[in-house]
PAVOLO-309258 format. One record per residue: residue number from 1; residue in three letters; x, y negated, z negated of N, C-alpha, C in turn. Coordinates in steps of 0.1 Angstrom, whole numbers. Last residue first. Example, Ala and Ser with C-alpha at 12.3 -4.5 7.8 and 13.67 -1.06 7.14 Angstrom:
residues 2
    n  res     nu     nv     nw    cau    cav    caw     cu     cv     cw
    2  SER    128     22    -71    137     11    -71    129      0    -79
    1  ALA    132     57    -78    123     45    -78    132     33    -78
END
This chain:
residues 327
    n  res     nu     nv     nw    cau    cav    caw     cu     cv     cw
  327  UNK   -125   -354   -177   -111   -353   -183   -101   -358   -173
  326  UNK   -151   -353   -166   -145   -366   -171   -131   -365   -176
  325  UNK   -159   -336   -138   -153   -333   -152   -146   -347   -155
  324  UNK   -190   -345   -123   -175   -342   -123   -171   -342   -137
  323  UNK   -216   -349    -99   -211   -345   -112   -197   -342   -111
  322  UNK   -236   -358    -79   -224   -366    -83   -220   -362    -97
  321  UNK   -259   -347    -73   -247   -339    -70   -235   -346    -73
  320  UNK   -279   -364    -78   -277   -354    -88   -265   -345    -86
  319  UNK   -281   -378    -54   -273   -383    -64   -271   -374    -76
  318  UNK   -282   -367    -23   -287   -364    -35   -278   -368    -46
  317  UNK   -281   -390      4   -274   -380     -4   -281   -379    -18
  316  UNK   -291   -410     19   -299   -399     18   -293   -387     10
  315  UNK   -278   -433     20   -275   -425     31   -284   -412     30
  314  UNK   -285   -446     -4   -291   -451      9   -288   -442     21
  313  UNK   -270   -434    -23   -283   -429    -21   -290   -434     -8
  312  UNK   -246   -449    -18   -246   -435    -15   -260   -429    -13
  311  UNK   -255   -474    -27   -249   -472    -13   -250   -458     -8
  310  UNK   -260   -467    -53   -270   -472    -45   -266   -471    -30
  309  UNK   -234   -461    -62   -244   -451    -62   -256   -455    -53
  308  UNK   -222   -487    -59   -218   -476    -51   -228   -465    -51
  307  UNK   -236   -501    -79   -237   -504    -65   -233   -494    -56
  306  UNK   -226   -487   -101   -240   -487    -98   -242   -490    -84
  305  UNK   -197   -492    -99   -203   -479    -97   -218   -479    -94
  304  UNK   -177   -515    -86   -191   -515    -93   -198   -502    -89
  303  UNK   -144   -505    -92   -154   -505    -83   -168   -507    -90
  302  UNK   -117   -506   -104   -128   -513   -109   -140   -516   -100
  301  UNK    -97   -490    -95   -100   -503    -87   -111   -511    -92
  300  UNK    -98   -468   -110    -87   -477   -112    -89   -491   -105
  299  UNK   -118   -447   -116   -122   -461   -112   -110   -472   -115
  298  UNK   -121   -421   -126   -110   -430   -131   -113   -445   -128
  297  UNK   -146   -410   -116   -139   -406   -129   -129   -415   -135
  296  UNK   -153   -423    -92   -162   -423   -104   -155   -420   -118
  295  UNK   -129   -420    -78   -135   -433    -79   -144   -434    -90
  294  UNK   -124   -393    -80   -116   -401    -89   -121   -416    -88
  293  UNK   -139   -382    -58   -143   -380    -73   -137   -390    -82
  292  UNK   -143   -401    -30   -135   -394    -39   -139   -393    -53
  291  UNK   -168   -395     -6   -164   -404    -16   -155   -396    -26
  290  UNK   -172   -391     30   -169   -385     16   -166   -398      7
  289  UNK   -176   -399     56   -186   -389     50   -183   -385     36
  288  UNK   -176   -430     69   -167   -421     61   -178   -412     54
  287  UNK   -188   -451     84   -193   -437     85   -184   -426     79
  286  UNK   -181   -476     75   -174   -470     87   -177   -456     90
  285  UNK   -193   -479     52   -198   -486     62   -191   -481     75
  284  UNK   -176   -462     36   -190   -458     38   -196   -465     50
  283  UNK   -154   -479     36   -153   -466     42   -167   -461     45
  282  UNK   -163   -501     21   -159   -503     35   -158   -489     43
  281  UNK   -167   -488     -4   -178   -494      4   -175   -495     18
  280  UNK   -142   -478    -12   -152   -468     -8   -164   -475     -1
  279  UNK   -114   -488    -15   -123   -494     -4   -135   -484     -1
  278  UNK    -97   -477    -32    -99   -491    -34   -110   -496    -25
  277  UNK    -96   -449    -26    -97   -453    -40   -102   -467    -41
  276  UNK    -93   -448      1   -102   -438     -5   -105   -441    -19
  275  UNK    -71   -466      7    -85   -469      9    -95   -460      3
  274  UNK    -45   -476     -2    -52   -463     -6    -66   -466     -6
  273  UNK    -38   -501      5    -31   -490     12    -36   -476      7
  272  UNK    -50   -521     -8    -58   -515      3    -51   -504     10
  271  UNK    -30   -532    -26    -41   -522    -31    -49   -515    -20
  270  UNK      3   -530    -17     -9   -537    -14    -21   -527    -18
  269  UNK     26   -516    -19     21   -522    -30      8   -529    -29
  268  UNK     32   -507      6     27   -498     -2     23   -503    -16
  267  UNK     42   -530     19     27   -526     22     23   -516     11
  266  UNK     68   -533     15     59   -539      6     45   -535      8
  265  UNK     81   -519     35     85   -516     22     75   -522     12
  264  UNK     71   -532     58     67   -519     55     70   -515     40
  263  UNK     63   -567     52     73   -556     56     67   -542     51
  262  UNK     35   -584     65     41   -578     54     51   -567     58
  261  UNK     22   -595     86     36   -597     84     43   -591     72
  260  UNK     -5   -586     83      3   -581     94     19   -584     93
  259  UNK    -20   -578     54    -13   -588     61     -3   -583     71
  258  UNK    -48   -558     58    -34   -558     54    -26   -569     61
  257  UNK    -78   -555     55    -70   -566     60    -56   -567     53
  256  UNK    -90   -523     67    -85   -533     57    -78   -544     63
  255  UNK    -96   -508     88   -107   -510     79   -102   -520     69
  254  UNK    -72   -506    103    -84   -510    110    -96   -514    100
  253  UNK    -53   -498     86    -49   -510     93    -63   -514    101
  252  UNK    -62   -473     77    -62   -484     68    -61   -497     75
  251  UNK    -83   -454     98    -69   -459     95    -70   -471     87
  250  UNK   -103   -431     99   -105   -444     94    -91   -451     89
  249  UNK    -91   -409    110   -104   -412    115   -107   -427    111
  248  UNK    -57   -408    119    -67   -410    108    -80   -415    114
  247  UNK    -33   -386    134    -42   -397    134    -51   -396    122
  246  UNK     -2   -374    146    -12   -373    136    -20   -386    136
  245  UNK     16   -353    168     10   -365    165     -1   -365    156
  244  UNK     48   -335    167     33   -336    168     28   -349    162
  243  UNK     75   -333    165     70   -339    177     55   -338    178
  242  UNK     84   -327    140     83   -316    150     78   -321    164
  241  UNK     79   -351    127     94   -348    131     94   -336    141
  240  UNK     53   -346    121     58   -357    130     71   -355    135
  239  UNK     55   -326    103     49   -322    115     52   -334    126
  238  UNK     69   -339     82     75   -327     88     69   -325    102
  237  UNK     50   -360     75     64   -363     80     70   -352     87
  236  UNK     29   -346     66     27   -355     78     41   -358     84
  235  UNK     40   -330     45     33   -324     57     33   -334     69
  234  UNK     50   -348     25     59   -340     34     52   -334     46
  233  UNK     28   -360     13     37   -368     21     45   -360     31
  232  UNK     18   -334      3     10   -343     10     18   -353     19
  231  UNK     44   -322     -6     35   -316      4     25   -325     10
  230  UNK     59   -337    -24     65   -327    -16     57   -323     -4
  229  UNK     42   -356    -37     54   -360    -31     60   -350    -20
  228  UNK     20   -339    -45     18   -350    -35     31   -355    -29
  227  UNK     34   -320    -62     27   -315    -50     25   -327    -40
  226  UNK     42   -339    -81     52   -332    -74     46   -326    -61
  225  UNK     18   -345    -92     26   -356    -86     37   -350    -77
  224  UNK      8   -321   -104      1   -327    -92     10   -337    -85
  223  UNK     28   -294   -113     27   -308   -115     20   -315   -102
  222  UNK     30   -268   -105     20   -271   -115     18   -285   -116
  221  UNK     37   -254    -73     40   -265    -84     28   -266    -92
  220  UNK     43   -229    -57     31   -231    -66     34   -242    -77
  219  UNK     56   -241    -25     58   -235    -39     45   -238    -47
  218  UNK     58   -238      9     50   -243     -2     52   -234    -14
  217  UNK     71   -227     31     80   -234     22     72   -238      9
  216  UNK     52   -217     48     61   -207     42     69   -214     30
  215  UNK     42   -241     58     34   -233     47     42   -223     41
  214  UNK     63   -249     75     58   -257     65     51   -248     54
  213  UNK     64   -227     94     75   -230     85     72   -239     73
  212  UNK     39   -230    107     42   -218     99     53   -220     89
  211  UNK     45   -254    120     33   -253    112     35   -240    101
  210  UNK     67   -250    136     69   -259    124     57   -257    114
  209  UNK     59   -236    158     66   -229    147     67   -237    135
  208  UNK     26   -243    169     39   -248    168     46   -241    156
  207  UNK     -1   -237    167      9   -227    175     23   -232    174
  206  UNK    -13   -257    154    -13   -244    149     -4   -234    154
  205  UNK     -8   -279    171     -2   -279    158     -1   -265    153
  204  UNK    -23   -271    194     -9   -274    195     -1   -274    182
  203  UNK    -49   -268    183    -41   -257    187    -27   -260    188
  202  UNK    -53   -290    153    -56   -284    166    -46   -274    171
  201  UNK    -64   -295    121    -53   -291    130    -57   -286    142
  200  UNK    -75   -317     97    -79   -309    109    -67   -307    118
  199  UNK    -81   -324     63    -71   -323     74    -77   -313     84
  198  UNK    -88   -339     34    -95   -334     46    -86   -334     57
  197  UNK    -69   -345     15    -82   -340      9    -90   -334     21
  196  UNK    -45   -357     21    -47   -343     23    -60   -337     20
  195  UNK    -39   -386     41    -44   -380     28    -49   -366     30
  194  UNK    -11   -389     61    -25   -387     60    -29   -381     47
  193  UNK     13   -416     56      9   -401     57     -6   -400     56
  192  UNK     40   -438     52     27   -435     58     25   -420     59
  191  UNK     53   -438     18     55   -439     33     41   -434     39
  190  UNK     43   -451     -7     56   -443     -5     60   -444     10
  189  UNK     12   -455      6     19   -454     -6     31   -445     -4
  188  UNK     -4   -457     28      9   -463     29     18   -462     17
  187  UNK    -25   -434     43    -21   -440     31     -7   -445     32
  186  UNK    -57   -425     60    -42   -425     59    -38   -433     47
  185  UNK    -85   -404     62    -78   -416     59    -64   -414     59
  184  UNK    -91   -378     74   -101   -389     73    -95   -402     72
  183  UNK    -67   -366     98    -73   -366     86    -84   -378     85
  182  UNK    -53   -345    123    -59   -357    119    -65   -355    105
  181  UNK    -32   -334    150    -38   -331    137    -43   -345    133
  180  UNK    -27   -342    176    -25   -328    173    -31   -324    159
  179  UNK    -47   -364    197    -37   -362    186    -37   -346    184
  178  UNK    -62   -380    216    -53   -368    220    -42   -365    210
  177  UNK    -95   -386    209    -81   -390    205    -71   -378    208
  176  UNK   -118   -375    213   -114   -385    222    -99   -389    220
  175  UNK   -124   -360    191   -119   -352    202   -115   -362    214
  174  UNK   -133   -379    173   -119   -376    172   -115   -367    184
  173  UNK   -160   -379    179   -153   -391    181   -137   -387    181
  172  UNK   -168   -353    171   -169   -356    185   -161   -370    187
  171  UNK   -162   -355    143   -155   -346    151   -156   -349    166
  170  UNK   -182   -375    137   -168   -377    135   -159   -368    144
  169  UNK   -207   -362    144   -202   -373    152   -187   -377    150
  168  UNK   -205   -340    124   -205   -338    138   -201   -350    146
  167  UNK   -209   -347     97   -195   -345    103   -195   -344    118
  166  UNK   -231   -373     85   -228   -361     92   -214   -360     97
  165  UNK   -225   -386     52   -227   -388     67   -224   -375     74
  164  UNK   -218   -374     29   -229   -383     28   -233   -388     42
  163  UNK   -207   -341     22   -206   -353     31   -220   -361     29
  162  UNK   -198   -352    -11   -203   -354      2   -204   -340      9
  161  UNK   -170   -359    -31   -185   -358    -30   -189   -360    -15
  160  UNK   -139   -343    -36   -148   -351    -29   -162   -349    -33
  159  UNK   -119   -325    -43   -117   -338    -48   -128   -348    -43
  158  UNK   -115   -299    -34   -127   -302    -42   -127   -315    -48
  157  UNK   -104   -300      1   -103   -296    -13   -115   -301    -21
  156  UNK    -98   -285     34   -103   -295     25   -102   -290     11
  155  UNK    -89   -280     66    -85   -277     53    -91   -289     44
  154  UNK    -96   -265     96   -100   -275     87    -96   -271     73
  153  UNK    -85   -259    129    -85   -254    114    -87   -266    106
  152  UNK    -95   -249    161    -93   -260    152    -93   -253    137
  151  UNK    -93   -225    173    -94   -237    182    -90   -249    173
  150  UNK    -75   -197    164    -84   -208    159    -82   -219    171
  149  UNK    -55   -178    167    -69   -175    173    -78   -187    170
  148  UNK    -33   -186    153    -33   -187    167    -46   -184    175
  147  UNK    -39   -181    127    -42   -194    131    -41   -195    147
  146  UNK    -52   -156    111    -44   -157    123    -48   -170    130
  145  UNK    -51   -156     76    -57   -162     88    -48   -162    100
  144  UNK    -38   -150     53    -48   -140     58    -56   -146     70
  143  UNK    -23   -171     46    -16   -158     47    -25   -147     53
  142  UNK    -40   -191     41    -35   -190     55    -27   -178     57
  141  UNK    -45   -188     13    -56   -185     23    -50   -183     37
  140  UNK    -21   -196      2    -26   -183     -1    -36   -179     10
  139  UNK    -20   -223     12    -10   -213     16    -15   -199     13
  138  UNK    -42   -233     -2    -43   -232     13    -31   -222     17
  137  UNK    -34   -232    -28    -45   -225    -24    -45   -223     -9
  136  UNK    -11   -249    -27     -9   -235    -31    -22   -227    -27
  135  UNK    -25   -273    -21    -16   -268    -11    -12   -253    -15
  134  UNK    -41   -278    -43    -48   -275    -30    -37   -269    -21
  133  UNK    -23   -263    -69    -32   -272    -65    -37   -269    -51
  132  UNK     -7   -242    -80     -3   -249    -68    -11   -259    -62
  131  UNK    -35   -224    -92    -20   -225    -92    -15   -232    -78
  130  UNK    -61   -224   -109    -57   -233    -98    -42   -234    -98
  129  UNK    -74   -192   -116    -66   -203   -120    -62   -210   -107
  128  UNK   -107   -182   -107    -93   -181   -105    -85   -193   -110
  127  UNK   -137   -166   -114   -129   -178   -116   -114   -175   -115
  126  UNK   -162   -152    -95   -149   -149   -101   -142   -162   -102
  125  UNK   -197   -146    -96   -185   -155    -94   -173   -151   -102
  124  UNK   -227   -135    -81   -216   -133    -90   -204   -142    -86
  123  UNK   -256   -153    -77   -245   -149    -70   -233   -146    -81
  122  UNK   -279   -165    -86   -278   -151    -88   -266   -145    -81
  121  UNK   -277   -193    -66   -285   -186    -76   -284   -171    -75
  120  UNK   -263   -207    -49   -255   -197    -57   -263   -190    -67
  119  UNK   -280   -224    -37   -275   -214    -28   -266   -203    -36
  118  UNK   -304   -229    -64   -296   -233    -52   -290   -222    -46
  117  UNK   -325   -220    -81   -317   -232    -84   -309   -238    -73
  116  UNK   -357   -213    -76   -343   -208    -72   -335   -221    -73
  115  UNK   -386   -201    -89   -376   -212    -91   -363   -206    -86
  114  UNK   -406   -183    -88   -406   -192    -77   -395   -203    -79
  113  UNK   -405   -162   -106   -414   -173   -110   -414   -184    -99
  112  UNK   -386   -146    -94   -399   -142    -94   -410   -152    -97
  111  UNK   -364   -163   -102   -367   -162    -88   -382   -157    -86
  110  UNK   -364   -159   -129   -366   -173   -124   -370   -172   -110
  109  UNK   -358   -132   -131   -371   -137   -135   -373   -150   -130
  108  UNK   -331   -133   -121   -340   -126   -113   -355   -130   -117
  107  UNK   -320   -147   -142   -321   -153   -128   -330   -146   -119
  106  UNK   -321   -128   -162   -329   -141   -164   -330   -148   -150
  105  UNK   -303   -109   -151   -318   -106   -153   -326   -118   -153
  104  UNK   -279   -122   -152   -285   -118   -139   -299   -115   -140
  103  UNK   -277   -123   -179   -278   -136   -172   -284   -133   -158
  102  UNK   -274    -96   -184   -285   -103   -190   -287   -116   -183
  101  UNK   -248    -92   -171   -261    -85   -167   -273    -92   -172
  100  UNK   -231   -109   -185   -232   -110   -172   -246   -104   -166
   99  UNK   -222   -110   -212   -237   -112   -209   -240   -113   -194
   98  UNK   -196   -107   -213   -204    -95   -217   -219    -97   -214
   97  UNK   -175   -116   -186   -187   -121   -195   -195   -109   -200
   96  UNK   -143   -103   -187   -157   -102   -180   -167   -108   -191
   95  UNK   -110   -112   -183   -121   -113   -191   -134   -111   -182
   94  UNK    -89   -109   -164    -86   -110   -178    -98   -107   -186
   93  UNK    -82    -90   -137    -92    -96   -143    -90    -97   -158
   92  UNK    -60    -73   -132    -60    -86   -126    -70    -95   -133
   91  UNK    -51    -47   -131    -51    -54   -144    -52    -69   -141
   90  UNK    -50    -27   -111    -43    -41   -109    -42    -48   -122
   89  UNK    -52      1   -106    -50     -4   -119    -44    -17   -119
   88  UNK    -58     15    -82    -45      8    -83    -42      2    -97
   87  UNK    -78     35   -102    -72     35    -88    -59     27    -89
   86  UNK    -90     14   -128    -87     27   -123    -79     25   -109
   85  UNK    -93    -13   -134    -91     -3   -145    -87     11   -141
   84  UNK    -95    -25   -110    -87    -31   -120    -84    -22   -132
   83  UNK   -111     -9    -92    -97    -15    -88    -89    -20    -99
   82  UNK   -132      1   -106   -126      9    -97   -112      4    -93
   81  UNK   -141    -23   -121   -137    -10   -127   -128     -1   -118
   80  UNK   -149    -38    -99   -138    -43   -109   -132    -30   -115
   79  UNK   -169    -24    -91   -158    -25    -82   -146    -30    -90
   78  UNK   -189    -26   -111   -183    -13   -108   -170    -14   -100
   77  UNK   -193    -54   -109   -187    -48   -121   -181    -34   -119
   76  UNK   -205    -53    -83   -192    -60    -85   -185    -56    -98
   75  UNK   -229    -40    -90   -219    -35    -79   -206    -41    -80
   74  UNK   -240    -56   -108   -236    -43   -113   -225    -38   -102
   73  UNK   -247    -79    -93   -237    -80   -104   -231    -66   -107
   72  UNK   -266    -67    -77   -255    -72    -71   -243    -73    -82
   71  UNK   -286    -61    -96   -280    -50    -87   -267    -55    -81
   70  UNK   -291    -86   -106   -286    -76   -114   -279    -65   -106
   69  UNK   -302   -100    -85   -290   -105    -91   -283    -94   -100
   68  UNK   -313    -75    -61   -315    -84    -71   -301    -89    -77
   67  UNK   -324    -65    -28   -313    -66    -39   -319    -75    -49
   66  UNK   -347    -66    -13   -338    -55    -11   -328    -54    -22
   65  UNK   -362    -90    -16   -364    -79    -26   -356    -67    -24
   64  UNK   -358   -111      0   -366   -100      5   -369    -90     -5
   63  UNK   -339   -126    -16   -353   -131    -13   -362   -121     -8
   62  UNK   -318   -109    -17   -326   -112    -29   -339   -117    -26
   61  UNK   -310   -110      9   -313    -97      3   -321    -99     -9
   60  UNK   -304   -137     13   -315   -131     21   -319   -118     15
   59  UNK   -283   -139     -5   -295   -146     -8   -307   -141      0
   58  UNK   -264   -122      8   -269   -119     -5   -281   -127     -9
   57  UNK   -260   -138     32   -265   -124     33   -271   -120     19
   56  UNK   -249   -161     21   -262   -161     28   -268   -148     30
   55  UNK   -225   -151     12   -236   -156      2   -248   -157      9
   54  UNK   -218   -120     30   -216   -134     27   -226   -139     17
   53  UNK   -198    -90     29   -212    -97     28   -210   -112     24
   52  UNK   -178    -73     32   -178    -84     41   -192    -92     40
   51  UNK   -183    -57      9   -170    -62     12   -170    -73     21
   50  UNK   -204    -43     -3   -204    -58     -2   -192    -64      4
   49  UNK   -197    -16     -4   -208    -21      4   -209    -36      7
   48  UNK   -166     -3     -2   -174    -13     -9   -185    -18     -1
   47  UNK   -152     30     -3   -157     18      4   -166     10     -4
   46  UNK   -130     42    -29   -142     43    -21   -146     30    -14
   45  UNK    -97     50    -29   -106     39    -33   -119     40    -24
   44  UNK    -74     67    -40    -87     71    -34    -96     60    -38
   43  UNK    -42     57    -29    -52     56    -39    -66     60    -33
   42  UNK    -13     76    -21    -24     67    -17    -34     67    -28
   41  UNK     20     72    -30      8     80    -33     -4     71    -29
   40  UNK     43     57    -27     37     63    -14     24     71    -17
   39  UNK     51     51    -52     44     40    -44     39     45    -32
   38  UNK     44     70    -80     50     71    -66     43     60    -57
   37  UNK     37     58   -104     47     69   -103     53     70    -89
   36  UNK     35     23   -108     29     35   -101     39     46   -100
   35  UNK     48      2   -117     41     10   -126     35     22   -121
   34  UNK     59     -9    -94     68     -2   -103     61      6   -114
   33  UNK     37    -21    -84     42     -8    -77     52     -1    -86
   32  UNK     36    -43   -101     25    -33   -101     30    -20    -95
   31  UNK     59    -56    -95     57    -52   -109     47    -41   -109
   30  UNK     56    -62    -68     67    -54    -72     65    -48    -86
   29  UNK     33    -79    -71     32    -66    -63     43    -57    -68
   28  UNK     44   -100    -84     34    -93    -90     33    -79    -84
   27  UNK     63   -110    -63     68   -105    -77     58    -97    -84
   26  UNK     48   -116    -41     56   -104    -41     61    -99    -54
   25  UNK     20   -133    -57     28   -130    -45     37   -117    -48
   24  UNK      2   -140    -77     14   -149    -74     23   -144    -64
   23  UNK    -30   -142    -84    -21   -134    -78     -9   -142    -73
   22  UNK    -41   -157   -115    -38   -156   -100    -28   -145    -96
   21  UNK    -66   -142   -137    -54   -148   -135    -49   -147   -121
   20  UNK   -102   -149   -142    -90   -141   -137    -78   -148   -137
   19  UNK   -132   -146   -157   -120   -154   -157   -108   -146   -153
   18  UNK   -165   -146   -147   -153   -138   -150   -141   -148   -149
   17  UNK   -194   -152   -143   -185   -159   -153   -174   -150   -157
   16  UNK   -203   -123   -127   -208   -136   -132   -200   -140   -144
   15  UNK   -176   -111   -107   -187   -109   -116   -191   -123   -122
   14  UNK   -155    -94    -83   -162   -106    -88   -173   -102    -98
   13  UNK   -131    -82    -59   -137    -82    -73   -143    -94    -77
   12  UNK   -119    -87    -36   -132    -81    -36   -138    -81    -49
   11  UNK    -93    -96    -39   -103   -106    -35   -117    -99    -35
   10  UNK    -79    -74    -44    -82    -82    -56    -93    -92    -52
    9  UNK    -76    -64    -18    -83    -56    -28    -87    -65    -40
    8  UNK    -60    -83     -6    -73    -80     -1    -83    -73    -11
    7  UNK    -36    -81    -20    -43    -92    -20    -58    -91    -16
    6  UNK    -30    -54    -14    -33    -58    -28    -40    -70    -28
    5  UNK    -26    -56     14    -37    -47      8    -40    -51     -6
    4  UNK     -4    -72     14    -17    -77     20    -28    -69     15
    3  UNK     16    -56      3     12    -68     -4     -2    -73      1
    2  UNK      7    -22      9     15    -33     10      9    -45      4
    1  UNK      9     12      0      0      0      0      9    -12      0
END
């Protein structure tokens, strides 16, 4: 069993309110393989009915009565037992909520009463530590994607509210720009780069050797600032040095009045060089589909948040979705 099989197998396990520790790569595989008497001995792992099942599939099955939240949760609990406690004995899941099945029962009762909370109603969830922030997560995901088969690849993270405007018109507008990769906004802090919360890569970038080289170099840094210095800034710089062209949907020099005679070394001190933080109203007016969570959580620019909520509500976005961890 190779490392890819281990990663695939651990991705199958899930249960309501489970907390897991991350799979950290070859070192973990080496440790686990060392615990097996013979690395060549195959594990007798039965097939899993839900292996390729989507959330939409599970919701359809529960809506039709073919499955229940309890039956789905039980299948995942059984799968954890097969992989984590027996067979490969991964010991990857730290804790299972002892009330998982009773919670599933209560969600089934709510469904019978006509109340469905949302798209995740009754769906088992496995929680994974956030190792390496967004770039660490993306590297992990890209190890299992053949990017050469993609016409475009979108990478985004959880630092956003939205979309408050449709994404379709933005993608159509950006098809008119002959760039190789693009983001929603750019940033002049430290040096010009695309902000990494939403990035789109086209075929030329995906097939360039530099794309794979960059992601192979990503390390699971725990310090957010180090991730920004090394990877958010580094990605745009590296791909540009590879001869690839990047663009922003809402470039700061178009939406902000940055003094044209300011030297580049001074522009990073201008507050509008971080438009996603300082200019949420202007971005919304320019059809920007997202608002950064940190605008509400930290509000370093002292944005009038009540007015911002009204502006978001005017787009038709559900304000009850503006939830965030205040820490």
